[in-house]
C-alpha positions as CSV (number, residue, x, y, z in Angstrom):
1,M,160.7,149.1,138.4
2,A,159.3,145.5,139.9
3,R,159.4,143.1,136.5
4,P,155.9,141.3,136.7
5,T,154.9,137.9,136.8
6,R,154.4,136.2,133.2
7,V,150.7,135.4,133.1
8,A,148.3,135.5,130.9
9,T,147.1,139.3,131.9
10,L,150.7,140.3,131.7
11,S,149.2,143.4,130.0
12,L,147.1,144.2,132.9
13,Q,149.9,144.1,135.3
14,V,152.4,146.5,133.0
15,A,149.4,148.9,133.1
16,D,149.4,148.4,137.2
17,E,152.7,149.1,137.6
18,L,152.8,151.8,135.2
19,Q,150.0,153.2,137.1
20,S,151.7,153.2,140.6
21,R,154.8,155.2,139.0
22,I,152.0,158.0,138.0
23,V,149.9,157.7,141.1
24,G,153.1,157.5,143.5
25,G,154.4,160.6,141.9
26,Q,157.7,159.2,139.7
27,W,156.0,160.4,136.6
28,P,154.2,163.5,137.6
29,V,151.0,165.2,135.4
30,G,152.7,167.0,132.2
31,T,155.7,164.8,132.3
32,K,156.9,162.5,129.1
33,I,156.8,158.8,130.2
34,P,160.0,156.6,129.4
35,T,159.9,155.3,125.6
36,E,158.6,152.0,124.5
37,Y,161.7,150.4,124.1
38,E,163.1,151.5,127.8
39,L,160.0,150.3,129.0
40,M,160.3,146.9,127.3
41,D,164.0,147.0,129.2
42,A,163.0,148.0,132.6
43,L,159.9,145.6,132.6
44,G,161.4,142.6,130.7
45,V,158.3,142.4,128.0
46,S,157.3,142.9,124.3
47,R,156.8,145.6,122.5
48,S,153.2,144.4,122.0
49,T,152.4,143.9,126.0
50,I,153.5,147.8,126.5
51,R,151.7,149.0,123.6
52,E,148.7,147.3,125.2
53,A,149.2,149.0,128.5
54,V,150.0,152.2,127.5
55,R,147.0,152.0,125.6
56,S,144.6,151.3,128.0
57,L,145.6,153.6,130.5
58,V,145.6,156.7,127.5
59,H,141.5,154.9,127.4
60,A,141.5,155.4,131.0
61,R,142.6,159.2,130.6
62,L,145.7,158.9,132.7
63,L,148.4,158.9,129.7
64,E,148.2,161.4,126.7
65,A,149.7,159.8,123.3
66,R,150.9,163.1,121.3
67,A,151.8,162.4,117.6
68,G,155.6,162.4,116.8
69,D,156.5,163.6,120.1
70,G,156.1,160.6,122.8
71,T,153.5,160.0,125.7
72,Y,152.8,162.1,128.6
73,V,151.2,161.8,131.6
74,R,147.4,163.5,131.7
75,S,146.1,162.7,134.9
76,S,147.3,161.3,138.3
77,S,143.9,159.8,139.4
78,A,142.4,157.0,137.3
79,L,138.8,157.9,138.7
80,E,139.1,161.9,138.3
81,H,137.5,161.8,134.8
82,P,135.0,159.2,135.0
83,L,134.3,160.9,138.4
84,V,133.8,164.6,137.1
85,D,131.8,163.2,134.2
86,R,129.5,161.5,136.4
87,I,129.7,164.7,138.6
88,A,128.6,166.7,136.0
89,R,125.4,165.0,135.7
90,A,124.6,164.9,139.3
91,Q,122.4,167.5,141.6
92,S,124.6,170.1,143.9
93,R,122.8,168.4,147.0
94,E,124.2,164.8,146.2
95,V,127.6,165.8,145.4
96,M,127.6,167.7,148.8
97,E,126.2,165.2,150.5
98,V,128.3,162.5,149.2
99,R,131.9,164.6,149.7
100,A,130.2,165.4,153.6
101,M,130.2,161.4,154.4
102,L,133.9,160.9,152.7
103,E,134.8,163.6,154.9
104,Q,133.4,162.3,158.2
105,R,134.7,158.7,157.4
106,L,138.4,160.2,156.6
107,V,138.7,161.9,159.8
108,R,137.4,158.8,162.0
109,L,139.9,156.7,160.1
110,A,142.5,159.1,161.0
111,A,141.9,159.4,164.2
112,A,142.0,156.0,165.0
113,R,145.4,155.0,163.1
114,A,147.0,158.7,163.8
115,T,150.8,159.0,164.9
116,P,152.4,162.1,166.5
117,E,154.5,162.1,163.4
118,G,151.3,161.9,161.1
119,V,149.9,164.5,162.9
120,E,152.7,167.0,162.8
121,R,152.8,166.0,159.1
122,L,149.0,167.0,158.4
123,R,149.5,170.0,160.6
124,A,152.6,171.5,158.1
125,A,150.4,170.5,155.2
126,A,147.5,172.5,156.8
127,D,149.7,175.7,157.2
128,E,150.9,175.5,153.9
129,A,147.4,174.9,152.3
130,V,145.8,177.9,154.1
131,T,148.6,180.1,153.1
132,I,148.1,179.4,149.3
133,L,144.6,179.6,150.2
134,G,144.6,182.8,150.9
135,A,146.1,184.5,147.9
136,A,144.2,182.3,145.7
137,D,142.6,183.9,142.8
138,S,140.5,181.2,141.2
139,F,138.7,178.1,142.3
140,E,141.0,176.2,140.8
141,Q,143.9,177.1,143.0
142,A,142.1,177.4,146.3
143,A,140.9,173.7,145.5
144,S,144.5,172.6,144.5
145,A,145.5,174.7,147.7
146,M,143.8,171.6,149.5
147,T,145.3,168.8,147.9
148,A,148.5,168.0,150.3
149,F,146.4,168.8,153.4
150,H,143.9,166.0,152.1
151,V,146.8,163.6,150.9
152,A,148.4,163.4,154.5
153,L,144.8,163.2,155.7
154,G,144.5,160.5,153.6
155,E,147.8,158.9,154.3
156,L,146.6,158.6,158.5
157,A,143.5,157.1,157.6
158,E,145.5,154.9,155.7
159,N,142.6,154.2,152.9
160,P,144.2,155.6,149.9
161,L,141.2,154.9,147.7
162,L,138.7,156.9,150.4
163,S,141.3,159.7,149.8
164,E,141.3,159.7,146.1
165,L,137.6,159.5,146.2
166,H,137.4,162.6,148.5
167,R,140.1,164.6,146.7
168,N,138.2,164.6,143.1
169,L,135.4,165.6,144.7
170,E,136.9,168.1,146.2
171,T,137.9,169.5,143.1
172,V,134.6,170.4,141.7
173,P,133.0,173.8,141.8
174,V,129.7,172.9,143.6
175,N,128.1,175.5,145.4
176,R,131.4,177.1,146.7
177,P,132.0,180.6,147.7
178,R,133.1,183.0,144.9
179,V,137.0,183.3,146.0
180,A,136.3,187.2,145.4
181,E,134.4,186.9,148.6
182,W,137.2,185.1,150.8
183,D,138.8,187.7,152.4
184,D,141.2,187.8,155.6
185,S,138.0,187.0,158.1
186,V,137.1,184.0,156.0
187,V,140.7,182.5,155.6
188,A,141.2,182.7,159.4
189,R,137.8,181.0,159.7
190,V,139.1,178.3,157.5
191,R,142.5,177.9,159.4
192,A,140.5,177.9,162.5
193,Q,138.3,175.2,161.6
194,I,141.4,173.0,160.1
195,V,143.5,173.8,163.3
196,E,139.9,172.0,165.4
197,V,139.9,169.2,163.1
198,I,143.3,168.5,163.6
199,D,143.5,168.8,166.9
200,A,140.5,166.2,167.1
201,I,142.4,163.8,165.0
202,G,145.4,164.0,167.5
203,S,142.8,163.1,170.3
204,G,142.6,159.6,169.0
205,E,138.9,159.5,169.4
206,P,137.3,158.8,165.9
207,D,133.7,159.5,168.0
208,H,134.8,163.1,168.7
209,A,136.6,163.8,165.7
210,E,133.5,162.9,163.2
211,Q,131.2,164.9,165.7
212,V,133.9,167.9,165.3
213,V,133.9,167.8,161.4
214,R,130.0,167.0,161.5
215,R,129.7,170.5,163.7
216,L,131.7,172.4,161.3
217,Q,129.9,171.1,158.2
218,Q,127.0,172.8,159.3
219,S,128.3,176.0,160.1
220,A,130.0,176.5,156.9
221,L,126.7,176.4,155.0
222,P,125.9,179.8,155.4
223,L,129.5,180.7,153.4
224,L,127.8,178.5,150.3
225,D,125.1,179.4,147.8
226,Q,121.6,179.6,149.5
227,H,120.1,176.8,146.9
228,D,120.0,173.5,147.5
229,Q,122.0,172.7,150.6
230,P,122.0,169.7,152.4
231,E,121.5,168.3,156.2
232,I,124.8,167.1,156.5
């Protein structure tokens, strides 16, 4: 770990360092983080600084303190819980419109910044996601199946914040078809649409990529509940 600079906001720097380990996957969700003494040694700061930094991440619901056991990673996104809390108070139309706009922007940026290697990683992530999607028996499984694909898309777009916002919205079960209705034809349609999006991104033409996504978003509306559908 990099040792933070000693300034007045040292505990905030330590919290940022710990958060980067969580977001970067060094400490996956469900794992126990190092002890206070281990963190003190690694970062070269006092116990009170470590405690204050950890406390702030517990408050943000990234970490969970378990009495007599230690501190565990609760979430890999500082946006997840506040965003879900806010979404719970929103209309489904609002969620879908925001999600559609974020996706359109992501593919524009990805098309402008994509490399051949990045496009191939995106194809591999898409293949894995669709395979998992085809075997999903719950919304949670189906949503998590797309996470790796959206991570790869975010890497191409070179905007982690935009990607994180989109992924968090993608996990919210708003106006989604019941998993029981996702037969082979639906999965095949999803696969074909994803391939079309990746091809559009690989073209290196942002306008074309966005147009493809907008058209596919509109064509997907019949799969959704018939109430409160947005124009996207």
